[in-house]
PyMOL Python script that loads the backbone (N, CA, C, O; Angstrom):
from pymol import cmd

cmd.read_pdbstr("""\
ATOM      1  N   GLU A   1       4.944  19.688  -9.075  1.00  0.00           N
ATOM      2  CA  GLU A   1       5.926  18.778  -8.541  1.00  0.00           C
ATOM      3  C   GLU A   1       5.849  17.446  -9.265  1.00  0.00           C
ATOM      4  O   GLU A   1       4.807  16.792  -9.250  1.00  0.00           O
ATOM      5  N   GLY A   2       6.920  17.044  -9.887  1.00  0.00           N
ATOM      6  CA  GLY A   2       6.957  15.781 -10.595  1.00  0.00           C
ATOM      7  C   GLY A   2       6.841  14.584  -9.677  1.00  0.00           C
ATOM      8  O   GLY A   2       6.348  13.537 -10.097  1.00  0.00           O
ATOM      9  N   ALA A   3       7.283  14.708  -8.427  1.00  0.00           N
ATOM     10  CA  ALA A   3       7.262  13.578  -7.495  1.00  0.00           C
ATOM     11  C   ALA A   3       5.841  13.102  -7.214  1.00  0.00           C
ATOM     12  O   ALA A   3       5.625  11.928  -6.915  1.00  0.00           O
ATOM     13  N   ASP A   4       4.873  14.009  -7.308  1.00  0.00           N
ATOM     14  CA  ASP A   4       3.487  13.620  -7.061  1.00  0.00           C
ATOM     15  C   ASP A   4       2.970  12.633  -8.096  1.00  0.00           C
ATOM     16  O   ASP A   4       2.032  11.883  -7.827  1.00  0.00           O
ATOM     17  N   HIS A   5       3.571  12.630  -9.268  1.00  0.00           N
ATOM     18  CA  HIS A   5       3.079  11.774 -10.339  1.00  0.00           C
ATOM     19  C   HIS A   5       3.779  10.423 -10.369  1.00  0.00           C
ATOM     20  O   HIS A   5       3.247   9.465 -10.930  1.00  0.00           O
ATOM     21  N   ALA A   6       4.945  10.334  -9.785  1.00  0.00           N
ATOM     22  CA  ALA A   6       5.699   9.077  -9.794  1.00  0.00           C
ATOM     23  C   ALA A   6       5.234   8.208  -8.630  1.00  0.00           C
ATOM     24  O   ALA A   6       5.191   8.655  -7.484  1.00  0.00           O
ATOM     25  N   ILE A   7       4.891   6.977  -8.936  1.00  0.00           N
ATOM     26  CA  ILE A   7       4.503   6.035  -7.889  1.00  0.00           C
ATOM     27  C   ILE A   7       5.551   4.937  -7.893  1.00  0.00           C
ATOM     28  O   ILE A   7       5.493   4.000  -8.690  1.00  0.00           O
ATOM     29  N   THR A   8       6.513   5.070  -6.982  1.00  0.00           N
ATOM     30  CA  THR A   8       7.608   4.106  -6.949  1.00  0.00           C
ATOM     31  C   THR A   8       7.875   3.679  -5.512  1.00  0.00           C
ATOM     32  O   THR A   8       7.723   4.482  -4.591  1.00  0.00           O
ATOM     33  N   PRO A   9       8.268   2.433  -5.312  1.00  0.00           N
ATOM     34  CA  PRO A   9       8.584   1.997  -3.952  1.00  0.00           C
ATOM     35  C   PRO A   9       9.827   2.695  -3.422  1.00  0.00           C
ATOM     36  O   PRO A   9      10.730   3.045  -4.182  1.00  0.00           O
ATOM     37  N   GLY A  10       9.862   2.894  -2.098  1.00  0.00           N
ATOM     38  CA  GLY A  10      11.020   3.518  -1.477  1.00  0.00           C
ATOM     39  C   GLY A  10      12.163   2.541  -1.302  1.00  0.00           C
ATOM     40  O   GLY A  10      12.134   1.429  -1.830  1.00  0.00           O
ATOM     41  N   GLU A  11      13.156   2.960  -0.567  1.00  0.00           N
ATOM     42  CA  GLU A  11      14.353   2.142  -0.342  1.00  0.00           C
ATOM     43  C   GLU A  11      14.227   1.339   0.952  1.00  0.00           C
ATOM     44  O   GLU A  11      13.411   1.671   1.811  1.00  0.00           O
ATOM     45  N   GLY A  12      15.018   0.302   1.089  1.00  0.00           N
ATOM     46  CA  GLY A  12      15.182  -0.432   2.346  1.00  0.00           C
ATOM     47  C   GLY A  12      13.907  -0.954   2.964  1.00  0.00           C
ATOM     48  O   GLY A  12      13.217  -1.798   2.391  1.00  0.00           O
ATOM     49  N   ALA A  13      13.603  -0.434   4.153  1.00  0.00           N
ATOM     50  CA  ALA A  13      12.449  -0.915   4.916  1.00  0.00           C
ATOM     51  C   ALA A  13      11.152  -0.726   4.144  1.00  0.00           C
ATOM     52  O   ALA A  13      10.276  -1.590   4.175  1.00  0.00           O
ATOM     53  N   ASP A  14      11.026   0.412   3.446  1.00  0.00           N
ATOM     54  CA  ASP A  14       9.814   0.649   2.662  1.00  0.00           C
ATOM     55  C   ASP A  14       9.639  -0.444   1.617  1.00  0.00           C
ATOM     56  O   ASP A  14       8.528  -0.924   1.395  1.00  0.00           O
ATOM     57  N   HIS A  15      10.723  -0.832   0.982  1.00  0.00           N
ATOM     58  CA  HIS A  15      10.651  -1.882  -0.037  1.00  0.00           C
ATOM     59  C   HIS A  15      10.176  -3.194   0.587  1.00  0.00           C
ATOM     60  O   HIS A  15       9.366  -3.902  -0.011  1.00  0.00           O
ATOM     61  N   ALA A  16      10.666  -3.523   1.772  1.00  0.00           N
ATOM     62  CA  ALA A  16      10.250  -4.752   2.460  1.00  0.00           C
ATOM     63  C   ALA A  16       8.766  -4.703   2.804  1.00  0.00           C
ATOM     64  O   ALA A  16       8.069  -5.711   2.693  1.00  0.00           O
ATOM     65  N   ILE A  17       8.284  -3.541   3.219  1.00  0.00           N
ATOM     66  CA  ILE A  17       6.865  -3.382   3.547  1.00  0.00           C
ATOM     67  C   ILE A  17       6.013  -3.560   2.296  1.00  0.00           C
ATOM     68  O   ILE A  17       4.991  -4.245   2.335  1.00  0.00           O
ATOM     69  N   LEU A  18       6.425  -2.951   1.190  1.00  0.00           N
ATOM     70  CA  LEU A  18       5.647  -3.061  -0.047  1.00  0.00           C
ATOM     71  C   LEU A  18       5.671  -4.483  -0.593  1.00  0.00           C
ATOM     72  O   LEU A  18       4.671  -4.956  -1.134  1.00  0.00           O
ATOM     73  N   ALA A  19       6.801  -5.166  -0.456  1.00  0.00           N
ATOM     74  CA  ALA A  19       6.880  -6.563  -0.899  1.00  0.00           C
ATOM     75  C   ALA A  19       5.949  -7.431  -0.057  1.00  0.00           C
ATOM     76  O   ALA A  19       5.242  -8.284  -0.593  1.00  0.00           O
ATOM     77  N   ALA A  20       5.944  -7.218   1.257  1.00  0.00           N
ATOM     78  CA  ALA A  20       5.048  -7.968   2.143  1.00  0.00           C
ATOM     79  C   ALA A  20       3.593  -7.632   1.837  1.00  0.00           C
ATOM     80  O   ALA A  20       2.726  -8.503   1.900  1.00  0.00           O
ATOM     81  N   ALA A  21       3.326  -6.378   1.509  1.00  0.00           N
ATOM     82  CA  ALA A  21       1.960  -5.962   1.175  1.00  0.00           C
ATOM     83  C   ALA A  21       1.475  -6.677  -0.078  1.00  0.00           C
ATOM     84  O   ALA A  21       0.331  -7.127  -0.130  1.00  0.00           O
ATOM     85  N   ALA A  22       2.331  -6.786  -1.082  1.00  0.00           N
ATOM     86  CA  ALA A  22       1.958  -7.478  -2.318  1.00  0.00           C
ATOM     87  C   ALA A  22       1.709  -8.963  -2.044  1.00  0.00           C
ATOM     88  O   ALA A  22       0.780  -9.552  -2.597  1.00  0.00           O
ATOM     89  N   GLU A  23       2.535  -9.560  -1.194  1.00  0.00           N
ATOM     90  CA  GLU A  23       2.394 -10.992  -0.868  1.00  0.00           C
ATOM     91  C   GLU A  23       1.125 -11.293  -0.078  1.00  0.00           C
ATOM     92  O   GLU A  23       0.524 -12.353  -0.249  1.00  0.00           O
ATOM     93  N   THR A  24       0.717 -10.369   0.783  1.00  0.00           N
ATOM     94  CA  THR A  24      -0.408 -10.627   1.686  1.00  0.00           C
ATOM     95  C   THR A  24      -1.717 -10.001   1.222  1.00  0.00           C
ATOM     96  O   THR A  24      -2.732 -10.129   1.908  1.00  0.00           O
ATOM     97  N   LEU A  25      -1.720  -9.329   0.079  1.00  0.00           N
ATOM     98  CA  LEU A  25      -2.948  -8.704  -0.423  1.00  0.00           C
ATOM     99  C   LEU A  25      -4.029  -9.772  -0.576  1.00  0.00           C
ATOM    100  O   LEU A  25      -3.804 -10.792  -1.227  1.00  0.00           O
ATOM    101  N   PRO A  26      -5.204  -9.544   0.022  1.00  0.00           N
ATOM    102  CA  PRO A  26      -6.261 -10.560  -0.054  1.00  0.00           C
ATOM    103  C   PRO A  26      -6.705 -10.823  -1.494  1.00  0.00           C
ATOM    104  O   PRO A  26      -6.663  -9.935  -2.345  1.00  0.00           O
ATOM    105  N   ASP A  27      -7.125 -12.045  -1.743  1.00  0.00           N
ATOM    106  CA  ASP A  27      -7.685 -12.397  -3.045  1.00  0.00           C
ATOM    107  C   ASP A  27      -9.093 -11.825  -3.150  1.00  0.00           C
ATOM    108  O   ASP A  27      -9.723 -11.497  -2.144  1.00  0.00           O
ATOM    109  N   GLY A  28      -9.572 -11.714  -4.376  1.00  0.00           N
ATOM    110  CA  GLY A  28     -10.948 -11.284  -4.594  1.00  0.00           C
ATOM    111  C   GLY A  28     -11.110  -9.777  -4.542  1.00  0.00           C
ATOM    112  O   GLY A  28     -10.140  -9.025  -4.637  1.00  0.00           O
ATOM    113  N   VAL A  29     -12.350  -9.353  -4.391  1.00  0.00           N
ATOM    114  CA  VAL A  29     -12.691  -7.935  -4.387  1.00  0.00           C
ATOM    115  C   VAL A  29     -12.267  -7.312  -3.061  1.00  0.00           C
ATOM    116  O   VAL A  29     -12.550  -7.854  -1.992  1.00  0.00           O
ATOM    117  N   LEU A  30     -11.586  -6.168  -3.139  1.00  0.00           N
ATOM    118  CA  LEU A  30     -11.163  -5.467  -1.928  1.00  0.00           C
ATOM    119  C   LEU A  30     -12.295  -4.570  -1.438  1.00  0.00           C
ATOM    120  O   LEU A  30     -12.956  -3.897  -2.229  1.00  0.00           O
ATOM    121  N   THR A  31     -12.508  -4.569  -0.123  1.00  0.00           N
ATOM    122  CA  THR A  31     -13.533  -3.736   0.497  1.00  0.00           C
ATOM    123  C   THR A  31     -12.885  -2.924   1.614  1.00  0.00           C
ATOM    124  O   THR A  31     -11.707  -3.108   1.921  1.00  0.00           O
ATOM    125  N   GLU A  32     -13.660  -2.027   2.217  1.00  0.00           N
ATOM    126  CA  GLU A  32     -13.131  -1.278   3.363  1.00  0.00           C
ATOM    127  C   GLU A  32     -12.700  -2.235   4.470  1.00  0.00           C
ATOM    128  O   GLU A  32     -11.740  -1.968   5.193  1.00  0.00           O
ATOM    129  N   GLU A  33     -13.413  -3.347   4.597  1.00  0.00           N
ATOM    130  CA  GLU A  33     -13.108  -4.323   5.645  1.00  0.00           C
ATOM    131  C   GLU A  33     -11.821  -5.095   5.360  1.00  0.00           C
ATOM    132  O   GLU A  33     -11.300  -5.763   6.253  1.00  0.00           O
ATOM    133  N   SER A  34     -11.300  -5.018   4.142  1.00  0.00           N
ATOM    134  CA  SER A  34     -10.045  -5.699   3.794  1.00  0.00           C
ATOM    135  C   SER A  34      -8.835  -5.018   4.436  1.00  0.00           C
ATOM    136  O   SER A  34      -7.825  -5.670   4.703  1.00  0.00           O
ATOM    137  N   TRP A  35      -8.933  -3.719   4.681  1.00  0.00           N
ATOM    138  CA  TRP A  35      -7.784  -2.921   5.097  1.00  0.00           C
ATOM    139  C   TRP A  35      -7.156  -3.393   6.410  1.00  0.00           C
ATOM    140  O   TRP A  35      -5.951  -3.643   6.457  1.00  0.00           O
ATOM    141  N   ALA A  36      -7.953  -3.519   7.480  1.00  0.00           N
ATOM    142  CA  ALA A  36      -7.385  -3.844   8.799  1.00  0.00           C
ATOM    143  C   ALA A  36      -6.695  -5.211   8.823  1.00  0.00           C
ATOM    144  O   ALA A  36      -5.548  -5.293   9.263  1.00  0.00           O
ATOM    145  N   PRO A  37      -7.349  -6.289   8.367  1.00  0.00           N
ATOM    146  CA  PRO A  37      -6.646  -7.579   8.393  1.00  0.00           C
ATOM    147  C   PRO A  37      -5.415  -7.590   7.494  1.00  0.00           C
ATOM    148  O   PRO A  37      -4.416  -8.234   7.815  1.00  0.00           O
ATOM    149  N   TRP A  38      -5.481  -6.882   6.372  1.00  0.00           N
ATOM    150  CA  TRP A  38      -4.340  -6.825   5.454  1.00  0.00           C
ATOM    151  C   TRP A  38      -3.162  -6.121   6.111  1.00  0.00           C
ATOM    152  O   TRP A  38      -2.041  -6.628   6.078  1.00  0.00           O
ATOM    153  N   THR A  39      -3.405  -4.954   6.709  1.00  0.00           N
ATOM    154  CA  THR A  39      -2.296  -4.224   7.332  1.00  0.00           C
ATOM    155  C   THR A  39      -1.768  -4.963   8.561  1.00  0.00           C
ATOM    156  O   THR A  39      -0.583  -4.863   8.877  1.00  0.00           O
ATOM    157  N   GLN A  40      -2.636  -5.705   9.259  1.00  0.00           N
ATOM    158  CA  GLN A  40      -2.168  -6.523  10.390  1.00  0.00           C
ATOM    159  C   GLN A  40      -1.244  -7.634   9.896  1.00  0.00           C
ATOM    160  O   GLN A  40      -0.252  -7.955  10.551  1.00  0.00           O
ATOM    161  N   ALA A  41      -1.564  -8.215   8.753  1.00  0.00           N
ATOM    162  CA  ALA A  41      -0.711  -9.266   8.177  1.00  0.00           C
ATOM    163  C   ALA A  41       0.643  -8.688   7.757  1.00  0.00           C
ATOM    164  O   ALA A  41       1.680  -9.325   7.941  1.00  0.00           O
ATOM    165  N   ILE A  42       0.625  -7.478   7.193  1.00  0.00           N
ATOM    166  CA  ILE A  42       1.880  -6.820   6.797  1.00  0.00           C
ATOM    167  C   ILE A  42       2.719  -6.538   8.044  1.00  0.00           C
ATOM    168  O   ILE A  42       3.926  -6.778   8.051  1.00  0.00           O
ATOM    169  N   ALA A  43       2.081  -6.030   9.091  1.00  0.00           N
ATOM    170  CA  ALA A  43       2.784  -5.724  10.344  1.00  0.00           C
ATOM    171  C   ALA A  43       3.396  -6.984  10.943  1.00  0.00           C
ATOM    172  O   ALA A  43       4.534  -6.961  11.413  1.00  0.00           O
ATOM    173  N   ALA A  44       2.646  -8.084  10.927  1.00  0.00           N
ATOM    174  CA  ALA A  44       3.148  -9.342  11.485  1.00  0.00           C
ATOM    175  C   ALA A  44       4.364  -9.834  10.703  1.00  0.00           C
ATOM    176  O   ALA A  44       5.295 -10.397  11.279  1.00  0.00           O
ATOM    177  N   LYS A  45       4.348  -9.620   9.402  1.00  0.00           N
ATOM    178  CA  LYS A  45       5.427 -10.101   8.538  1.00  0.00           C
ATOM    179  C   LYS A  45       6.678  -9.223   8.635  1.00  0.00           C
ATOM    180  O   LYS A  45       7.797  -9.723   8.525  1.00  0.00           O
ATOM    181  N   THR A  46       6.490  -7.910   8.843  1.00  0.00           N
ATOM    182  CA  THR A  46       7.617  -6.976   8.787  1.00  0.00           C
ATOM    183  C   THR A  46       8.023  -6.392  10.138  1.00  0.00           C
ATOM    184  O   THR A  46       9.150  -5.922  10.293  1.00  0.00           O
ATOM    185  N   GLY A  47       7.123  -6.416  11.110  1.00  0.00           N
ATOM    186  CA  GLY A  47       7.397  -5.773  12.392  1.00  0.00           C
ATOM    187  C   GLY A  47       7.149  -4.275  12.361  1.00  0.00           C
ATOM    188  O   GLY A  47       7.302  -3.605  13.382  1.00  0.00           O
ATOM    189  N   ALA A  48       6.772  -3.739  11.212  1.00  0.00           N
ATOM    190  CA  ALA A  48       6.496  -2.302  11.085  1.00  0.00           C
ATOM    191  C   ALA A  48       5.148  -1.989  11.717  1.00  0.00           C
ATOM    192  O   ALA A  48       4.240  -2.820  11.715  1.00  0.00           O
ATOM    193  N   LYS A  49       5.029  -0.772  12.262  1.00  0.00           N
ATOM    194  CA  LYS A  49       3.746  -0.350  12.813  1.00  0.00           C
ATOM    195  C   LYS A  49       3.630   1.159  12.720  1.00  0.00           C
ATOM    196  O   LYS A  49       4.613   1.863  12.483  1.00  0.00           O
ATOM    197  N   GLY A  50       2.422   1.639  12.910  1.00  0.00           N
ATOM    198  CA  GLY A  50       2.185   3.076  12.875  1.00  0.00           C
ATOM    199  C   GLY A  50       2.590   3.697  11.557  1.00  0.00           C
ATOM    200  O   GLY A  50       2.387   3.122  10.488  1.00  0.00           O
ATOM    201  N   LYS A  51       3.168   4.884  11.652  1.00  0.00           N
ATOM    202  CA  LYS A  51       3.556   5.635  10.457  1.00  0.00           C
ATOM    203  C   LYS A  51       4.557   4.864   9.593  1.00  0.00           C
ATOM    204  O   LYS A  51       4.535   4.972   8.367  1.00  0.00           O
ATOM    205  N   MET A  52       5.434   4.088  10.236  1.00  0.00           N
ATOM    206  CA  MET A  52       6.436   3.315   9.484  1.00  0.00           C
ATOM    207  C   MET A  52       5.772   2.272   8.587  1.00  0.00           C
ATOM    208  O   MET A  52       6.342   1.868   7.573  1.00  0.00           O
ATOM    209  N   LEU A  53       4.576   1.838   8.958  1.00  0.00           N
ATOM    210  CA  LEU A  53       3.819   0.875   8.161  1.00  0.00           C
ATOM    211  C   LEU A  53       2.935   1.589   7.141  1.00  0.00           C
ATOM    212  O   LEU A  53       2.935   1.251   5.958  1.00  0.00           O
ATOM    213  N   PHE A  54       2.186   2.576   7.614  1.00  0.00           N
ATOM    214  CA  PHE A  54       1.160   3.178   6.767  1.00  0.00           C
ATOM    215  C   PHE A  54       1.687   4.166   5.734  1.00  0.00           C
ATOM    216  O   PHE A  54       1.129   4.258   4.641  1.00  0.00           O
ATOM    217  N   GLN A  55       2.747   4.905   6.050  1.00  0.00           N
ATOM    218  CA  GLN A  55       3.264   5.905   5.106  1.00  0.00           C
ATOM    219  C   GLN A  55       3.743   5.281   3.791  1.00  0.00           C
ATOM    220  O   GLN A  55       3.382   5.781   2.726  1.00  0.00           O
ATOM    221  N   PRO A  56       4.541   4.207   3.825  1.00  0.00           N
ATOM    222  CA  PRO A  56       4.962   3.595   2.550  1.00  0.00           C
ATOM    223  C   PRO A  56       3.776   3.075   1.732  1.00  0.00           C
ATOM    224  O   PRO A  56       3.782   3.158   0.504  1.00  0.00           O
ATOM    225  N   LEU A  57       2.765   2.540   2.412  1.00  0.00           N
ATOM    226  CA  LEU A  57       1.577   2.051   1.698  1.00  0.00           C
ATOM    227  C   LEU A  57       0.847   3.206   1.027  1.00  0.00           C
ATOM    228  O   LEU A  57       0.474   3.118  -0.143  1.00  0.00           O
ATOM    229  N   ARG A  58       0.644   4.292   1.774  1.00  0.00           N
ATOM    230  CA  ARG A  58      -0.057   5.452   1.213  1.00  0.00           C
ATOM    231  C   ARG A  58       0.709   6.019   0.018  1.00  0.00           C
ATOM    232  O   ARG A  58       0.117   6.300  -1.024  1.00  0.00           O
ATOM    233  N   LEU A  59       2.011   6.185   0.166  1.00  0.00           N
ATOM    234  CA  LEU A  59       2.808   6.744  -0.932  1.00  0.00           C
ATOM    235  C   LEU A  59       2.778   5.848  -2.161  1.00  0.00           C
ATOM    236  O   LEU A  59       2.678   6.336  -3.287  1.00  0.00           O
ATOM    237  N   ALA A  60       2.863   4.540  -1.950  1.00  0.00           N
ATOM    238  CA  ALA A  60       2.851   3.613  -3.083  1.00  0.00           C
ATOM    239  C   ALA A  60       1.492   3.590  -3.770  1.00  0.00           C
ATOM    240  O   ALA A  60       1.415   3.528  -4.997  1.00  0.00           O
ATOM    241  N   LEU A  61       0.424   3.638  -2.986  1.00  0.00           N
ATOM    242  CA  LEU A  61      -0.914   3.492  -3.555  1.00  0.00           C
ATOM    243  C   LEU A  61      -1.492   4.791  -4.095  1.00  0.00           C
ATOM    244  O   LEU A  61      -2.262   4.773  -5.055  1.00  0.00           O
ATOM    245  N   THR A  62      -1.126   5.932  -3.482  1.00  0.00           N
ATOM    246  CA  THR A  62      -1.722   7.200  -3.920  1.00  0.00           C
ATOM    247  C   THR A  62      -0.706   8.176  -4.498  1.00  0.00           C
ATOM    248  O   THR A  62      -1.081   9.106  -5.212  1.00  0.00           O
ATOM    249  N   GLY A  63       0.582   7.976  -4.197  1.00  0.00           N
ATOM    250  CA  GLY A  63       1.595   8.918  -4.658  1.00  0.00           C
ATOM    251  C   GLY A  63       1.654  10.187  -3.829  1.00  0.00           C
ATOM    252  O   GLY A  63       2.390  11.112  -4.171  1.00  0.00           O
ATOM    253  N   LYS A  64       0.889  10.247  -2.741  1.00  0.00           N
ATOM    254  CA  LYS A  64       0.837  11.446  -1.901  1.00  0.00           C
ATOM    255  C   LYS A  64       0.992  11.064  -0.427  1.00  0.00           C
ATOM    256  O   LYS A  64       0.591   9.972  -0.022  1.00  0.00           O
ATOM    257  N   PRO A  65       1.578  11.968   0.381  1.00  0.00           N
ATOM    258  CA  PRO A  65       1.787  11.659   1.794  1.00  0.00           C
ATOM    259  C   PRO A  65       0.526  11.786   2.654  1.00  0.00           C
ATOM    260  O   PRO A  65       0.489  11.258   3.766  1.00  0.00           O
ATOM    261  N   HIS A  66      -0.507  12.476   2.159  1.00  0.00           N
ATOM    262  CA  HIS A  66      -1.735  12.696   2.933  1.00  0.00           C
ATOM    263  C   HIS A  66      -2.935  12.497   2.029  1.00  0.00           C
ATOM    264  O   HIS A  66      -2.824  12.583   0.806  1.00  0.00           O
ATOM    265  N   GLY A  67      -4.082  12.230   2.635  1.00  0.00           N
ATOM    266  CA  GLY A  67      -5.304  12.086   1.851  1.00  0.00           C
ATOM    267  C   GLY A  67      -6.389  11.394   2.646  1.00  0.00           C
ATOM    268  O   GLY A  67      -6.291  11.256   3.865  1.00  0.00           O
ATOM    269  N   PRO A  68      -7.428  10.958   1.946  1.00  0.00           N
ATOM    270  CA  PRO A  68      -8.539  10.270   2.609  1.00  0.00           C
ATOM    271  C   PRO A  68      -8.087   8.971   3.269  1.00  0.00           C
ATOM    272  O   PRO A  68      -6.989   8.477   3.015  1.00  0.00           O
ATOM    273  N   GLU A  69      -8.953   8.431   4.116  1.00  0.00           N
ATOM    274  CA  GLU A  69      -8.658   7.152   4.768  1.00  0.00           C
ATOM    275  C   GLU A  69      -8.362   6.093   3.719  1.00  0.00           C
ATOM    276  O   GLU A  69      -9.094   5.945   2.741  1.00  0.00           O
ATOM    277  N   MET A  70      -7.285   5.366   3.935  1.00  0.00           N
ATOM    278  CA  MET A  70      -6.875   4.350   2.966  1.00  0.00           C
ATOM    279  C   MET A  70      -7.908   3.237   2.835  1.00  0.00           C
ATOM    280  O   MET A  70      -8.079   2.683   1.749  1.00  0.00           O
ATOM    281  N   LYS A  71      -8.597   2.903   3.920  1.00  0.00           N
ATOM    282  CA  LYS A  71      -9.588   1.826   3.817  1.00  0.00           C
ATOM    283  C   LYS A  71     -10.711   2.203   2.857  1.00  0.00           C
ATOM    284  O   LYS A  71     -11.352   1.330   2.272  1.00  0.00           O
ATOM    285  N   LYS A  72     -10.950   3.505   2.695  1.00  0.00           N
ATOM    286  CA  LYS A  72     -11.981   3.953   1.755  1.00  0.00           C
ATOM    287  C   LYS A  72     -11.454   3.966   0.317  1.00  0.00           C
ATOM    288  O   LYS A  72     -12.221   3.790  -0.629  1.00  0.00           O
ATOM    289  N   LEU A  73     -10.152   4.172   0.159  1.00  0.00           N
ATOM    290  CA  LEU A  73      -9.558   4.217  -1.182  1.00  0.00           C
ATOM    291  C   LEU A  73      -9.294   2.832  -1.757  1.00  0.00           C
ATOM    292  O   LEU A  73      -9.370   2.637  -2.970  1.00  0.00           O
ATOM    293  N   LEU A  74      -8.986   1.877  -0.901  1.00  0.00           N
ATOM    294  CA  LEU A  74      -8.609   0.538  -1.363  1.00  0.00           C
ATOM    295  C   LEU A  74      -9.627  -0.067  -2.334  1.00  0.00           C
ATOM    296  O   LEU A  74      -9.225  -0.573  -3.382  1.00  0.00           O
ATOM    297  N   PRO A  75     -10.943  -0.035  -2.025  1.00  0.00           N
ATOM    298  CA  PRO A  75     -11.899  -0.603  -2.982  1.00  0.00           C
ATOM    299  C   PRO A  75     -11.943   0.168  -4.301  1.00  0.00           C
ATOM    300  O   PRO A  75     -12.224  -0.415  -5.348  1.00  0.00           O
ATOM    301  N   LEU A  76     -11.670   1.465  -4.258  1.00  0.00           N
ATOM    302  CA  LEU A  76     -11.694   2.286  -5.474  1.00  0.00           C
ATOM    303  C   LEU A  76     -10.486   2.008  -6.359  1.00  0.00           C
ATOM    304  O   LEU A  76     -10.589   2.022  -7.586  1.00  0.00           O
ATOM    305  N   ILE A  77      -9.349   1.757  -5.734  1.00  0.00           N
ATOM    306  CA  ILE A  77      -8.134   1.454  -6.498  1.00  0.00           C
ATOM    307  C   ILE A  77      -8.255   0.069  -7.123  1.00  0.00           C
ATOM    308  O   ILE A  77      -7.858  -0.135  -8.270  1.00  0.00           O
ATOM    309  N   GLY A  78      -8.801  -0.880  -6.371  1.00  0.00           N
ATOM    310  CA  GLY A  78      -8.988  -2.240  -6.880  1.00  0.00           C
ATOM    311  C   GLY A  78      -7.743  -3.098  -6.703  1.00  0.00           C
ATOM    312  O   GLY A  78      -6.639  -2.580  -6.534  1.00  0.00           O
ATOM    313  N   ARG A  79      -7.928  -4.406  -6.744  1.00  0.00           N
ATOM    314  CA  ARG A  79      -6.842  -5.343  -6.457  1.00  0.00           C
ATOM    315  C   ARG A  79      -5.730  -5.294  -7.498  1.00  0.00           C
ATOM    316  O   ARG A  79      -4.556  -5.218  -7.135  1.00  0.00           O
ATOM    317  N   ASP A  80      -6.071  -5.334  -8.782  1.00  0.00           N
ATOM    318  CA  ASP A  80      -5.040  -5.367  -9.829  1.00  0.00           C
ATOM    319  C   ASP A  80      -4.178  -4.110  -9.802  1.00  0.00           C
ATOM    320  O   ASP A  80      -2.951  -4.190  -9.874  1.00  0.00           O
ATOM    321  N   GLU A  81      -4.821  -2.956  -9.698  1.00  0.00           N
ATOM    322  CA  GLU A  81      -4.080  -1.694  -9.671  1.00  0.00           C
ATOM    323  C   GLU A  81      -3.265  -1.579  -8.387  1.00  0.00           C
ATOM    324  O   GLU A  81      -2.151  -1.056  -8.409  1.00  0.00           O
ATOM    325  N   THR A  82      -3.804  -2.058  -7.274  1.00  0.00           N
ATOM    326  CA  THR A  82      -3.066  -2.045  -6.008  1.00  0.00           C
ATOM    327  C   THR A  82      -1.778  -2.846  -6.146  1.00  0.00           C
ATOM    328  O   THR A  82      -0.714  -2.389  -5.729  1.00  0.00           O
ATOM    329  N   LEU A  83      -1.868  -4.030  -6.726  1.00  0.00           N
ATOM    330  CA  LEU A  83      -0.664  -4.852  -6.927  1.00  0.00           C
ATOM    331  C   LEU A  83       0.351  -4.142  -7.814  1.00  0.00           C
ATOM    332  O   LEU A  83       1.543  -4.145  -7.508  1.00  0.00           O
ATOM    333  N   LYS A  84      -0.100  -3.540  -8.897  1.00  0.00           N
ATOM    334  CA  LYS A  84       0.813  -2.813  -9.794  1.00  0.00           C
ATOM    335  C   LYS A  84       1.535  -1.708  -9.041  1.00  0.00           C
ATOM    336  O   LYS A  84       2.750  -1.550  -9.164  1.00  0.00           O
ATOM    337  N   ARG A  85       0.783  -0.950  -8.265  1.00  0.00           N
ATOM    338  CA  ARG A  85       1.382   0.174  -7.538  1.00  0.00           C
ATOM    339  C   ARG A  85       2.343  -0.307  -6.458  1.00  0.00           C
ATOM    340  O   ARG A  85       3.392   0.303  -6.251  1.00  0.00           O
ATOM    341  N   LEU A  86       2.002  -1.385  -5.772  1.00  0.00           N
ATOM    342  CA  LEU A  86       2.903  -1.929  -4.748  1.00  0.00           C
ATOM    343  C   LEU A  86       4.211  -2.404  -5.370  1.00  0.00           C
ATOM    344  O   LEU A  86       5.269  -2.327  -4.746  1.00  0.00           O
ATOM    345  N   ARG A  87       4.131  -2.886  -6.580  1.00  0.00           N
ATOM    346  CA  ARG A  87       5.324  -3.387  -7.277  1.00  0.00           C
ATOM    347  C   ARG A  87       6.060  -2.285  -8.031  1.00  0.00           C
ATOM    348  O   ARG A  87       7.063  -2.547  -8.694  1.00  0.00           O
ATOM    349  N   GLY A  88       5.559  -1.045  -7.929  1.00  0.00           N
ATOM    350  CA  GLY A  88       6.243   0.092  -8.536  1.00  0.00           C
ATOM    351  C   GLY A  88       6.038   0.228 -10.023  1.00  0.00           C
ATOM    352  O   GLY A  88       6.820   0.895 -10.701  1.00  0.00           O
ATOM    353  N   GLN A  89       4.986  -0.399 -10.547  1.00  0.00           N
ATOM    354  CA  GLN A  89       4.696  -0.280 -11.970  1.00  0.00           C
ATOM    355  C   GLN A  89       3.847   0.961 -12.183  1.00  0.00           C
ATOM    356  O   GLN A  89       3.001   1.290 -11.352  1.00  0.00           O
ATOM    357  N   ALA A  90       4.070   1.647 -13.289  1.00  0.00           N
ATOM    358  CA  ALA A  90       3.327   2.871 -13.584  1.00  0.00           C
ATOM    359  C   ALA A  90       1.837   2.584 -13.653  1.00  0.00           C
ATOM    360  O   ALA A  90       1.408   1.559 -14.183  1.00  0.00           O
ATOM    361  N   ALA A  91       1.068   3.499 -13.114  1.00  0.00           N
ATOM    362  CA  ALA A  91      -0.398   3.343 -13.118  1.00  0.00           C
ATOM    363  C   ALA A  91      -0.953   3.572 -14.505  1.00  0.00           C
ATOM    364  O   ALA A  91      -2.164   3.484 -14.708  1.00  0.00           O
TER     365      ALA A  91
END
""", "prot")
cmd.dss("prot")
cmd.show_as("cartoon", "prot")
cmd.util.cbc("prot")
cmd.orient("prot")
């Protein structure tokens, strides 16, 4: 499936969530502890919650709808790559 390899932001609400995610991404090294405050900031900015919040983030960051806990992946992806993926730039 070619879609698994493309990491691109979705339309409409998903785009707003990814834009807010890029704006609120913490500075410095990302850790597992970065995930909860970051997603709370995105939720506060967009009003999105639950699957409507987490699914666009997972798809943008991993290119897949399911997988390991995102808080565990965030430090592995790193801040620079996370920003690129949120902005829809090829990994």
